[in-house]
C-alpha positions as CSV (number, residue, x, y, z in Angstrom):
1,M,0.0,0.0,0.0
2,S,1.4,3.4,-1.0
3,I,0.9,6.4,1.3
4,A,1.2,9.9,-0.1
5,C,3.2,11.9,2.4
6,Y,2.7,15.6,1.9
7,I,5.5,16.8,4.1
8,R,8.1,19.5,3.2
9,D,10.2,19.3,6.3
10,D,13.0,16.8,5.9
11,S,13.3,16.0,9.6
12,M,9.6,15.4,10.0
13,Y,9.5,13.3,6.8
14,G,12.4,11.2,8.1
15,Q,10.5,10.4,11.3
16,V,7.4,9.4,9.4
17,L,9.2,7.3,6.9
18,D,10.9,5.3,9.7
19,V,7.5,4.6,11.4
20,L,5.8,3.6,8.1
21,A,8.7,1.4,7.0
22,R,8.7,-0.5,10.3
23,H,5.0,-1.4,9.8
24,G,5.2,-2.4,6.1
25,F,3.8,0.7,4.4
26,H,5.4,2.2,1.3
27,C,5.8,6.0,1.4
28,I,5.8,8.4,-1.5
29,R,6.9,11.9,-0.7
30,F,5.3,15.1,-2.2
31,T,6.4,18.7,-1.6
32,S,3.8,20.5,-3.7
33,D,0.0,20.3,-3.9
34,A,0.1,20.1,-7.7
35,D,2.3,16.9,-7.6
36,L,0.1,15.4,-5.0
37,L,-3.1,16.0,-6.9
38,E,-1.6,14.5,-10.1
39,A,-0.6,11.4,-8.2
40,L,-4.0,11.0,-6.6
41,A,-5.7,11.4,-9.9
42,S,-3.5,8.6,-11.3
43,N,-4.4,6.4,-8.3
44,L,-0.7,6.3,-7.3
45,S,-1.5,6.4,-3.6
46,T,-4.1,5.0,-1.4
47,V,-3.9,7.3,1.7
48,V,-2.8,10.9,2.2
49,L,-0.7,11.7,5.3
50,A,-0.1,15.4,5.5
51,A,1.6,17.8,7.9
52,R,-0.9,20.3,9.3
53,S,1.4,23.2,8.3
54,E,0.9,22.2,4.6
55,I,-2.9,22.3,4.7
56,A,-4.4,25.3,2.9
57,A,-8.1,26.1,2.9
58,G,-9.9,23.6,0.7
59,S,-6.9,21.3,0.2
60,I,-8.6,18.2,1.7
61,R,-11.7,18.7,-0.4
62,S,-9.6,19.1,-3.6
63,W,-7.7,15.9,-2.8
64,R,-10.9,13.9,-2.4
65,A,-12.5,15.5,-5.4
66,C,-9.8,14.1,-7.8
67,R,-10.5,10.5,-6.8
68,E,-13.4,8.3,-7.8
69,R,-12.8,6.1,-4.8
70,A,-12.8,7.2,-1.1
71,L,-9.6,8.7,0.1
72,P,-8.5,8.4,3.7
73,V,-6.7,11.6,4.9
74,I,-4.7,11.8,8.1
75,I,-3.1,15.0,9.4
76,L,0.1,15.2,11.4
77,S,0.3,17.9,14.0
78,P,2.8,18.9,16.8
79,A,-0.1,18.4,19.2
80,V,-3.8,17.3,19.0
81,G,-6.5,19.7,20.0
82,G,-7.5,23.3,19.6
83,E,-9.0,25.2,16.8
84,S,-6.6,24.0,14.1
85,T,-7.5,20.4,14.8
86,V,-11.2,21.2,14.7
87,R,-10.7,23.0,11.4
88,V,-9.0,20.1,9.6
89,L,-11.5,17.6,10.9
90,D,-14.4,19.9,9.7
91,E,-12.7,20.1,6.3
92,G,-12.8,16.3,6.0
93,A,-9.7,14.8,7.7
94,D,-10.3,11.4,9.1
95,D,-7.9,11.8,12.0
96,V,-5.3,14.1,13.5
97,V,-2.2,12.4,15.1
98,A,0.5,14.0,17.2
99,L,4.1,13.7,16.0
100,A,5.2,12.8,19.5
101,M,2.9,9.7,19.5
102,G,4.6,6.3,19.9
103,H,5.3,4.3,16.8
104,D,2.9,1.5,17.6
105,E,0.1,3.9,18.4
106,F,0.8,5.9,15.2
107,A,0.5,2.7,13.1
108,A,-2.6,1.5,15.1
109,R,-4.4,4.7,14.3
110,L,-3.4,4.5,10.7
111,N,-4.8,1.0,10.5
112,A,-7.9,2.0,12.3
113,V,-8.6,4.6,9.6
114,L,-8.0,2.1,6.9
115,R,-10.4,-0.4,8.5
116,A,-13.0,2.3,8.5
117,Y,-12.6,2.5,4.7
118,Q,-12.5,-1.3,4.5
119,A,-9.1,-0.9,2.9
120,D,-6.7,-3.9,2.5
121,I,-4.1,-4.4,5.1
122,P,-0.6,-3.1,4.2
123,R,0.7,-5.0,1.2
124,H,3.9,-6.8,1.9
125,S,4.4,-8.6,-1.3
126,I,3.5,-8.6,-5.0
127,S,3.2,-11.7,-7.2
128,L,2.5,-10.9,-10.9
129,A,3.4,-12.4,-14.2
130,G,6.2,-14.6,-12.7
131,F,7.7,-11.7,-10.8
132,E,7.7,-11.5,-7.0
133,F,8.5,-8.6,-4.7
134,D,8.8,-8.6,-0.9
135,V,8.8,-5.1,0.6
136,E,10.1,-6.2,4.0
137,L,13.0,-8.2,2.7
138,K,13.5,-5.8,-0.2
139,M,13.7,-9.0,-2.4
140,A,12.9,-9.3,-6.1
141,A,12.6,-12.5,-8.0
142,D,11.9,-13.5,-11.6
143,R,10.3,-17.0,-11.9
144,G,12.1,-18.0,-8.7
145,R,15.4,-16.4,-9.6
146,I,16.6,-13.7,-7.2
147,V,17.4,-10.4,-8.9
148,E,19.7,-8.0,-7.1
149,L,18.1,-4.5,-7.1
150,T,19.3,-1.3,-5.5
151,P,16.9,0.4,-3.0
152,A,15.9,2.9,-5.7
153,E,15.4,0.2,-8.3
154,F,13.3,-1.8,-5.9
155,S,11.1,1.2,-5.0
156,L,10.6,1.9,-8.7
157,A,9.7,-1.8,-9.4
158,W,7.3,-1.8,-6.4
159,L,5.4,1.2,-7.6
160,L,5.2,0.0,-11.2
161,F,4.1,-3.5,-10.3
162,S,1.6,-2.1,-7.7
163,C,-0.5,-0.5,-10.4
164,P,0.1,-2.2,-13.8
165,G,-1.5,-0.4,-16.7
166,T,-1.6,2.9,-14.8
167,F,0.2,6.1,-16.1
168,L,2.7,7.3,-13.6
169,S,4.2,10.8,-14.2
170,R,7.9,11.5,-14.3
171,D,7.6,13.9,-11.4
172,A,5.6,11.5,-9.2
173,L,8.1,8.6,-9.9
174,S,11.1,10.9,-9.4
175,M,9.7,12.1,-6.1
176,A,9.0,8.6,-4.9
177,V,12.4,7.1,-6.0
178,C,14.7,10.1,-5.8
179,G,13.0,12.2,-3.2
180,R,12.8,15.2,-5.5
181,A,11.5,16.2,-9.0
182,G,13.1,18.3,-11.7
183,D,15.4,17.8,-14.7
184,I,18.2,16.2,-12.7
185,A,15.9,13.8,-10.9
186,S,14.2,13.0,-14.2
187,R,17.6,12.0,-15.8
188,T,18.3,9.9,-12.7
189,L,14.9,8.2,-13.1
190,E,15.7,7.4,-16.7
191,Q,18.9,5.6,-15.6
192,H,16.9,3.6,-13.0
193,I,14.3,2.7,-15.6
194,Y,17.0,1.5,-18.0
195,K,18.7,-0.6,-15.3
196,L,15.4,-2.1,-14.1
197,R,14.4,-3.1,-17.7
198,R,17.8,-4.8,-18.1
199,K,17.9,-6.6,-14.8
200,L,14.3,-7.9,-15.0
201,K,14.4,-8.4,-18.7
202,L,11.2,-6.4,-19.2
203,L,10.6,-6.9,-22.9
204,P,7.5,-7.4,-25.1
205,D,8.3,-11.1,-25.6
206,R,8.5,-11.5,-21.8
207,G,4.9,-10.3,-21.5
208,V,5.8,-7.4,-19.3
209,Q,7.4,-4.1,-20.3
210,I,7.9,-0.6,-19.0
211,R,6.6,1.8,-21.7
212,M,7.1,5.5,-21.9
213,A,3.8,7.3,-22.2
214,S,3.5,10.7,-24.0
215,G,7.0,11.5,-22.9
216,R,5.7,12.5,-19.5
217,G,5.8,9.3,-17.6
218,Y,5.7,5.5,-17.7
219,I,3.3,2.6,-17.7
220,L,4.0,-1.0,-16.7
221,E,2.3,-2.8,-19.6
222,I,1.1,-6.4,-19.1
223,V,0.3,-8.3,-22.3
224,E,-1.6,-11.5,-22.7
225,P,-1.8,-14.0,-21.0
226,F,-1.1,-11.9,-17.9
227,V,-3.7,-9.1,-18.4
228,Q,-6.6,-10.9,-16.7
229,E,-4.3,-11.9,-13.8
230,A,-3.3,-8.2,-13.3
231,R,-6.9,-7.1,-13.4
232,E,-8.0,-9.7,-10.8
233,R,-5.2,-8.7,-8.4
234,G,-6.0,-5.0,-8.8
235,A,-9.8,-5.5,-8.2
C-alpha cells in the first residue's frame, strides 16, 4: 500500500518514513500540492498523510475530489486539540495524530482509519506475471530467480508492479524514487528505468514491459496472457 506523504520538512519526513517502513507501508513523498493532486488522480497512492502546516483552505476537499474512490486523509500535528484540529476535521480529515505519538500507536491509528474505509491491510508482497517482490525483505525474483536491485530500483519496481496499466508521471516517480522532482531527478529516473528493464528483462516477448507514455511518464504494460491476472489482483 502506498501512502502519499505531503511533508516538506526533511526531519519530519524522516521520522514518518521510519515509522511507516517498520510497519510495512510504502511511502511516496510530495512537496507540492500540484504533484500530490496528479498522483492521486493517477491512483498512485491509497492514503494521504499530510503535515498540518501544509494544509491550505480547501486542500482536503480538492484531494478527495480528484479521486473516484474514497480517500483516507490523516493529518500530522505537533499536538492534538485546539481550533486548528477542529478546522482540519471539519474540512474532511479522518484523524489528527501527534508527531510525539509512539510508533505502535501511530501505526494502530493509521490501520484504524484504513479499516473504516474497508481498505486492505498493508501490502507486503506482490506476485505478478512470474515476478515476486517482498517489501520487508527488499527482495525481487523473476520466476524464482533472485534479482539484485538497488533500493531505488526496488522502490521503482514496487510502484510500477503495484499499479500495472496505470500512467505514472515522471515527477511522481522521481519524487518517490529520488525524493525530488526536476530535470536532474528525471535523468536519474531514466537511468533507474534503463537498469530495471535490463535486470528484470522487461521486454515485449516476456509479457511485461515498461513503456514511456506521452514523454511525460511510464506505464508497466502487461500483455496476454497476464492481463486478466493483473486485473483480478487489482480489483
